[in-house]
mmCIF file of the N, C-alpha and C atoms, coordinates in Angstrom:
data_MODEL
# 
_entry.id   MODEL 
# 
loop_
_atom_site.group_PDB 
_atom_site.id 
_atom_site.type_symbol 
_atom_site.label_atom_id 
_atom_site.label_alt_id 
_atom_site.label_comp_id 
_atom_site.label_asym_id 
_atom_site.label_entity_id 
_atom_site.label_seq_id 
_atom_site.pdbx_PDB_ins_code 
_atom_site.Cartn_x 
_atom_site.Cartn_y 
_atom_site.Cartn_z 
_atom_site.occupancy 
_atom_site.B_iso_or_equiv 
_atom_site.pdbx_formal_charge 
_atom_site.auth_seq_id 
_atom_site.auth_comp_id 
_atom_site.auth_asym_id 
_atom_site.auth_atom_id 
_atom_site.pdbx_PDB_model_num 
ATOM 1   N N  . MET A 1 1  ? -36.455 -66.866 27.578 1.00 0.00 ? 1  MET A N  1 
ATOM 2   C CA . MET A 1 1  ? -35.944 -67.885 28.485 1.00 0.00 ? 1  MET A CA 1 
ATOM 3   C C  . MET A 1 1  ? -36.546 -67.643 29.866 1.00 0.00 ? 1  MET A C  1 
ATOM 4   N N  . SER A 1 2  ? -37.221 -68.642 30.381 1.00 0.00 ? 2  SER A N  1 
ATOM 5   C CA . SER A 1 2  ? -37.831 -68.569 31.702 1.00 0.00 ? 2  SER A CA 1 
ATOM 6   C C  . SER A 1 2  ? -36.902 -69.176 32.737 1.00 0.00 ? 2  SER A C  1 
ATOM 7   N N  . LYS A 1 3  ? -37.133 -68.774 33.977 1.00 0.00 ? 3  LYS A N  1 
ATOM 8   C CA . LYS A 1 3  ? -36.332 -69.267 35.088 1.00 0.00 ? 3  LYS A CA 1 
ATOM 9   C C  . LYS A 1 3  ? -37.276 -69.734 36.184 1.00 0.00 ? 3  LYS A C  1 
ATOM 10  N N  . CYS A 1 4  ? -37.029 -70.902 36.738 1.00 0.00 ? 4  CYS A N  1 
ATOM 11  C CA . CYS A 1 4  ? -37.866 -71.453 37.797 1.00 0.00 ? 4  CYS A CA 1 
ATOM 12  C C  . CYS A 1 4  ? -37.777 -70.567 39.040 1.00 0.00 ? 4  CYS A C  1 
ATOM 13  N N  . SER A 1 5  ? -38.929 -70.228 39.580 1.00 0.00 ? 5  SER A N  1 
ATOM 14  C CA . SER A 1 5  ? -38.957 -69.351 40.757 1.00 0.00 ? 5  SER A CA 1 
ATOM 15  C C  . SER A 1 5  ? -38.523 -70.074 42.032 1.00 0.00 ? 5  SER A C  1 
ATOM 16  N N  . LYS A 1 6  ? -38.533 -71.397 42.018 1.00 0.00 ? 6  LYS A N  1 
ATOM 17  C CA . LYS A 1 6  ? -38.161 -72.160 43.211 1.00 0.00 ? 6  LYS A CA 1 
ATOM 18  C C  . LYS A 1 6  ? -36.668 -72.507 43.250 1.00 0.00 ? 6  LYS A C  1 
ATOM 19  N N  . CYS A 1 7  ? -36.154 -73.072 42.145 1.00 0.00 ? 7  CYS A N  1 
ATOM 20  C CA . CYS A 1 7  ? -34.765 -73.542 42.175 1.00 0.00 ? 7  CYS A CA 1 
ATOM 21  C C  . CYS A 1 7  ? -33.807 -72.731 41.302 1.00 0.00 ? 7  CYS A C  1 
ATOM 22  N N  . GLY A 1 8  ? -34.361 -71.895 40.419 1.00 0.00 ? 8  GLY A N  1 
ATOM 23  C CA . GLY A 1 8  ? -33.507 -71.047 39.588 1.00 0.00 ? 8  GLY A CA 1 
ATOM 24  C C  . GLY A 1 8  ? -33.018 -71.674 38.295 1.00 0.00 ? 8  GLY A C  1 
ATOM 25  N N  . THR A 1 9  ? -33.428 -72.902 38.016 1.00 0.00 ? 9  THR A N  1 
ATOM 26  C CA . THR A 1 9  ? -33.028 -73.551 36.777 1.00 0.00 ? 9  THR A CA 1 
ATOM 27  C C  . THR A 1 9  ? -33.728 -72.862 35.606 1.00 0.00 ? 9  THR A C  1 
ATOM 28  N N  . THR A 1 10 ? -32.999 -72.631 34.518 1.00 0.00 ? 10 THR A N  1 
ATOM 29  C CA . THR A 1 10 ? -33.599 -71.966 33.358 1.00 0.00 ? 10 THR A CA 1 
ATOM 30  C C  . THR A 1 10 ? -34.190 -73.013 32.417 1.00 0.00 ? 10 THR A C  1 
ATOM 31  N N  . SER A 1 11 ? -35.159 -72.578 31.615 1.00 0.00 ? 11 SER A N  1 
ATOM 32  C CA . SER A 1 11 ? -35.761 -73.484 30.646 1.00 0.00 ? 11 SER A CA 1 
ATOM 33  C C  . SER A 1 11 ? -34.725 -73.942 29.630 1.00 0.00 ? 11 SER A C  1 
ATOM 34  N N  . GLU A 1 12 ? -33.777 -73.076 29.313 1.00 0.00 ? 12 GLU A N  1 
ATOM 35  C CA . GLU A 1 12 ? -32.707 -73.441 28.382 1.00 0.00 ? 12 GLU A CA 1 
ATOM 36  C C  . GLU A 1 12 ? -31.882 -74.602 28.937 1.00 0.00 ? 12 GLU A C  1 
ATOM 37  N N  . GLU A 1 13 ? -31.539 -74.547 30.227 1.00 0.00 ? 13 GLU A N  1 
ATOM 38  C CA . GLU A 1 13 ? -30.776 -75.629 30.861 1.00 0.00 ? 13 GLU A CA 1 
ATOM 39  C C  . GLU A 1 13 ? -31.549 -76.949 30.809 1.00 0.00 ? 13 GLU A C  1 
ATOM 40  N N  . ILE A 1 14 ? -32.846 -76.874 31.091 1.00 0.00 ? 14 ILE A N  1 
ATOM 41  C CA . ILE A 1 14 ? -33.676 -78.083 31.098 1.00 0.00 ? 14 ILE A CA 1 
ATOM 42  C C  . ILE A 1 14 ? -33.750 -78.685 29.705 1.00 0.00 ? 14 ILE A C  1 
ATOM 43  N N  . LEU A 1 15 ? -34.005 -77.856 28.698 1.00 0.00 ? 15 LEU A N  1 
ATOM 44  C CA . LEU A 1 15 ? -34.120 -78.360 27.334 1.00 0.00 ? 15 LEU A CA 1 
ATOM 45  C C  . LEU A 1 15 ? -32.793 -78.889 26.805 1.00 0.00 ? 15 LEU A C  1 
ATOM 46  N N  . GLU A 1 16 ? -31.694 -78.324 27.278 1.00 0.00 ? 16 GLU A N  1 
ATOM 47  C CA . GLU A 1 16 ? -30.362 -78.753 26.843 1.00 0.00 ? 16 GLU A CA 1 
ATOM 48  C C  . GLU A 1 16 ? -29.950 -80.075 27.487 1.00 0.00 ? 16 GLU A C  1 
ATOM 49  N N  . THR A 1 17 ? -30.222 -80.219 28.799 1.00 0.00 ? 17 THR A N  1 
ATOM 50  C CA . THR A 1 17 ? -29.763 -81.401 29.528 1.00 0.00 ? 17 THR A CA 1 
ATOM 51  C C  . THR A 1 17 ? -30.806 -82.497 29.666 1.00 0.00 ? 17 THR A C  1 
ATOM 52  N N  . GLY A 1 18 ? -32.087 -82.100 29.626 1.00 0.00 ? 18 GLY A N  1 
ATOM 53  C CA . GLY A 1 18 ? -33.153 -83.072 29.843 1.00 0.00 ? 18 GLY A CA 1 
ATOM 54  C C  . GLY A 1 18 ? -33.482 -83.288 31.302 1.00 0.00 ? 18 GLY A C  1 
ATOM 55  N N  . PHE A 1 19 ? -32.844 -82.544 32.185 1.00 0.00 ? 19 PHE A N  1 
ATOM 56  C CA . PHE A 1 19 ? -33.074 -82.679 33.623 1.00 0.00 ? 19 PHE A CA 1 
ATOM 57  C C  . PHE A 1 19 ? -33.734 -81.425 34.178 1.00 0.00 ? 19 PHE A C  1 
ATOM 58  N N  . VAL A 1 20 ? -34.791 -81.621 34.981 1.00 0.00 ? 20 VAL A N  1 
ATOM 59  C CA . VAL A 1 20 ? -35.426 -80.488 35.650 1.00 0.00 ? 20 VAL A CA 1 
ATOM 60  C C  . VAL A 1 20 ? -34.807 -80.328 37.034 1.00 0.00 ? 20 VAL A C  1 
ATOM 61  N N  . GLY A 1 21 ? -34.883 -79.110 37.572 1.00 0.00 ? 21 GLY A N  1 
ATOM 62  C CA . GLY A 1 21 ? -34.305 -78.865 38.892 1.00 0.00 ? 21 GLY A CA 1 
ATOM 63  C C  . GLY A 1 21 ? -35.231 -79.242 40.031 1.00 0.00 ? 21 GLY A C  1 
ATOM 64  N N  . CYS A 1 22 ? -36.545 -79.073 39.830 1.00 0.00 ? 22 CYS A N  1 
ATOM 65  C CA . CYS A 1 22 ? -37.520 -79.388 40.866 1.00 0.00 ? 22 CYS A CA 1 
ATOM 66  C C  . CYS A 1 22 ? -38.892 -79.561 40.219 1.00 0.00 ? 22 CYS A C  1 
ATOM 67  N N  . GLU A 1 23 ? -39.891 -79.860 41.027 1.00 0.00 ? 23 GLU A N  1 
ATOM 68  C CA . GLU A 1 23 ? -41.241 -80.079 40.490 1.00 0.00 ? 23 GLU A CA 1 
ATOM 69  C C  . GLU A 1 23 ? -41.853 -78.819 39.900 1.00 0.00 ? 23 GLU A C  1 
ATOM 70  N N  . LYS A 1 24 ? -41.461 -77.653 40.364 1.00 0.00 ? 24 LYS A N  1 
ATOM 71  C CA . LYS A 1 24 ? -42.015 -76.392 39.878 1.00 0.00 ? 24 LYS A CA 1 
ATOM 72  C C  . LYS A 1 24 ? -41.515 -76.066 38.460 1.00 0.00 ? 24 LYS A C  1 
ATOM 73  N N  . CYS A 1 25 ? -40.409 -76.644 38.050 1.00 0.00 ? 25 CYS A N  1 
ATOM 74  C CA . CYS A 1 25 ? -39.869 -76.434 36.706 1.00 0.00 ? 25 CYS A CA 1 
ATOM 75  C C  . CYS A 1 25 ? -40.866 -76.830 35.623 1.00 0.00 ? 25 CYS A C  1 
ATOM 76  N N  . TYR A 1 26 ? -41.728 -77.802 35.919 1.00 0.00 ? 26 TYR A N  1 
ATOM 77  C CA . TYR A 1 26 ? -42.703 -78.260 34.936 1.00 0.00 ? 26 TYR A CA 1 
ATOM 78  C C  . TYR A 1 26 ? -43.747 -77.191 34.625 1.00 0.00 ? 26 TYR A C  1 
ATOM 79  N N  . GLU A 1 27 ? -43.815 -76.132 35.411 1.00 0.00 ? 27 GLU A N  1 
ATOM 80  C CA . GLU A 1 27 ? -44.765 -75.046 35.179 1.00 0.00 ? 27 GLU A CA 1 
ATOM 81  C C  . GLU A 1 27 ? -44.234 -73.988 34.206 1.00 0.00 ? 27 GLU A C  1 
ATOM 82  N N  . LEU A 1 28 ? -42.963 -74.052 33.841 1.00 0.00 ? 28 LEU A N  1 
ATOM 83  C CA . LEU A 1 28 ? -42.401 -73.086 32.898 1.00 0.00 ? 28 LEU A CA 1 
ATOM 84  C C  . LEU A 1 28 ? -43.041 -73.284 31.529 1.00 0.00 ? 28 LEU A C  1 
ATOM 85  N N  . PRO A 1 29 ? -43.447 -72.193 30.871 1.00 0.00 ? 29 PRO A N  1 
ATOM 86  C CA . PRO A 1 29 ? -44.152 -72.302 29.584 1.00 0.00 ? 29 PRO A CA 1 
ATOM 87  C C  . PRO A 1 29 ? -43.407 -73.123 28.529 1.00 0.00 ? 29 PRO A C  1 
ATOM 88  N N  . GLU A 1 30 ? -42.109 -72.927 28.401 1.00 0.00 ? 30 GLU A N  1 
ATOM 89  C CA . GLU A 1 30 ? -41.333 -73.660 27.388 1.00 0.00 ? 30 GLU A CA 1 
ATOM 90  C C  . GLU A 1 30 ? -41.293 -75.157 27.691 1.00 0.00 ? 30 GLU A C  1 
ATOM 91  N N  . ILE A 1 31 ? -41.247 -75.506 28.955 1.00 0.00 ? 31 ILE A N  1 
ATOM 92  C CA . ILE A 1 31 ? -41.188 -76.920 29.348 1.00 0.00 ? 31 ILE A CA 1 
ATOM 93  C C  . ILE A 1 31 ? -42.543 -77.580 29.120 1.00 0.00 ? 31 ILE A C  1 
ATOM 94  N N  . ARG A 1 32 ? -43.612 -76.873 29.479 1.00 0.00 ? 32 ARG A N  1 
ATOM 95  C CA . ARG A 1 32 ? -44.966 -77.395 29.251 1.00 0.00 ? 32 ARG A CA 1 
ATOM 96  C C  . ARG A 1 32 ? -45.185 -77.634 27.750 1.00 0.00 ? 32 ARG A C  1 
ATOM 97  N N  . GLU A 1 33 ? -44.736 -76.708 26.925 1.00 0.00 ? 33 GLU A N  1 
ATOM 98  C CA . GLU A 1 33 ? -44.875 -76.839 25.472 1.00 0.00 ? 33 GLU A CA 1 
ATOM 99  C C  . GLU A 1 33 ? -44.066 -78.026 24.950 1.00 0.00 ? 33 GLU A C  1 
ATOM 100 N N  . ALA A 1 34 ? -42.836 -78.172 25.454 1.00 0.00 ? 34 ALA A N  1 
ATOM 101 C CA . ALA A 1 34 ? -41.978 -79.280 25.011 1.00 0.00 ? 34 ALA A CA 1 
ATOM 102 C C  . ALA A 1 34 ? -42.589 -80.625 25.402 1.00 0.00 ? 34 ALA A C  1 
ATOM 103 N N  . ILE A 1 35 ? -43.146 -80.726 26.583 1.00 0.00 ? 35 ILE A N  1 
ATOM 104 C CA . ILE A 1 35 ? -43.772 -81.971 27.032 1.00 0.00 ? 35 ILE A CA 1 
ATOM 105 C C  . ILE A 1 35 ? -45.005 -82.271 26.177 1.00 0.00 ? 35 ILE A C  1 
ATOM 106 N N  . PHE A 1 36 ? -45.791 -81.245 25.887 1.00 0.00 ? 36 PHE A N  1 
ATOM 107 C CA . PHE A 1 36 ? -46.972 -81.422 25.048 1.00 0.00 ? 36 PHE A CA 1 
ATOM 108 C C  . PHE A 1 36 ? -46.575 -81.942 23.668 1.00 0.00 ? 36 PHE A C  1 
ATOM 109 N N  . LYS A 1 37 ? -45.534 -81.359 23.080 1.00 0.00 ? 37 LYS A N  1 
ATOM 110 C CA . LYS A 1 37 ? -45.063 -81.800 21.762 1.00 0.00 ? 37 LYS A CA 1 
ATOM 111 C C  . LYS A 1 37 ? -44.535 -83.232 21.820 1.00 0.00 ? 37 LYS A C  1 
ATOM 112 N N  . LEU A 1 38 ? -43.830 -83.563 22.883 1.00 0.00 ? 38 LEU A N  1 
ATOM 113 C CA . LEU A 1 38 ? -43.236 -84.884 23.040 1.00 0.00 ? 38 LEU A CA 1 
ATOM 114 C C  . LEU A 1 38 ? -44.305 -85.955 23.177 1.00 0.00 ? 38 LEU A C  1 
ATOM 115 N N  . HIS A 1 39 ? -45.319 -85.672 23.978 1.00 0.00 ? 39 HIS A N  1 
ATOM 116 C CA . HIS A 1 39 ? -46.352 -86.671 24.268 1.00 0.00 ? 39 HIS A CA 1 
ATOM 117 C C  . HIS A 1 39 ? -47.562 -86.564 23.356 1.00 0.00 ? 39 HIS A C  1 
ATOM 118 N N  . GLY A 1 40 ? -47.686 -85.461 22.625 1.00 0.00 ? 40 GLY A N  1 
ATOM 119 C CA . GLY A 1 40 ? -48.739 -85.325 21.633 1.00 0.00 ? 40 GLY A CA 1 
ATOM 120 C C  . GLY A 1 40 ? -50.124 -85.018 22.172 1.00 0.00 ? 40 GLY A C  1 
ATOM 121 N N  . GLY A 1 41 ? -50.256 -84.667 23.398 1.00 0.00 ? 41 GLY A N  1 
ATOM 122 C CA . GLY A 1 41 ? -51.566 -84.324 23.937 1.00 0.00 ? 41 GLY A CA 1 
ATOM 123 C C  . GLY A 1 41 ? -51.597 -84.392 25.446 1.00 0.00 ? 41 GLY A C  1 
ATOM 124 N N  . LYS A 1 42 ? -52.811 -84.183 25.964 1.00 0.00 ? 42 LYS A N  1 
ATOM 125 C CA . LYS A 1 42 ? -52.975 -84.170 27.418 1.00 0.00 ? 42 LYS A CA 1 
ATOM 126 C C  . LYS A 1 42 ? -53.598 -85.458 27.955 1.00 0.00 ? 42 LYS A C  1 
ATOM 127 N N  . THR A 1 43 ? -54.150 -86.285 27.070 1.00 0.00 ? 43 THR A N  1 
ATOM 128 C CA . THR A 1 43 ? -54.815 -87.491 27.531 1.00 0.00 ? 43 THR A CA 1 
ATOM 129 C C  . THR A 1 43 ? -54.076 -88.737 27.052 1.00 0.00 ? 43 THR A C  1 
ATOM 130 N N  . HIS A 1 44 ? -54.131 -89.768 27.866 1.00 0.00 ? 44 HIS A N  1 
ATOM 131 C CA . HIS A 1 44 ? -53.497 -91.042 27.543 1.00 0.00 ? 44 HIS A CA 1 
ATOM 132 C C  . HIS A 1 44 ? -54.336 -91.761 26.500 1.00 0.00 ? 44 HIS A C  1 
ATOM 133 N N  . LYS A 1 45 ? -53.712 -92.235 25.425 1.00 0.00 ? 45 LYS A N  1 
ATOM 134 C CA . LYS A 1 45 ? -54.455 -92.891 24.353 1.00 0.00 ? 45 LYS A CA 1 
ATOM 135 C C  . LYS A 1 45 ? -54.002 -94.338 24.148 1.00 0.00 ? 45 LYS A C  1 
ATOM 136 N N  . GLY A 1 46 ? -53.130 -94.806 24.993 1.00 0.00 ? 46 GLY A N  1 
ATOM 137 C CA . GLY A 1 46 ? -52.633 -96.187 24.863 1.00 0.00 ? 46 GLY A CA 1 
ATOM 138 C C  . GLY A 1 46 ? -53.437 -97.146 25.698 1.00 0.00 ? 46 GLY A C  1 
ATOM 139 N N  . GLU A 1 47 ? -52.876 -98.329 25.897 1.00 0.00 ? 47 GLU A N  1 
ATOM 140 C CA . GLU A 1 47 ? -53.562 -99.355 26.685 1.00 0.00 ? 47 GLU A CA 1 
ATOM 141 C C  . GLU A 1 47 ? -53.319 -99.159 28.153 1.00 0.00 ? 47 GLU A C  1 
# 
């Protein structure tokens, strides 16, 4: 379980609630992985 160095929100809290505490939360490894799985990649493939 990672903890944001800026706001102190844990990755567990983010994954449980769906809310991030600040912009730095997106740098947590578990959150980056969850976003990658959700969106399926790093590049936009739609219209």
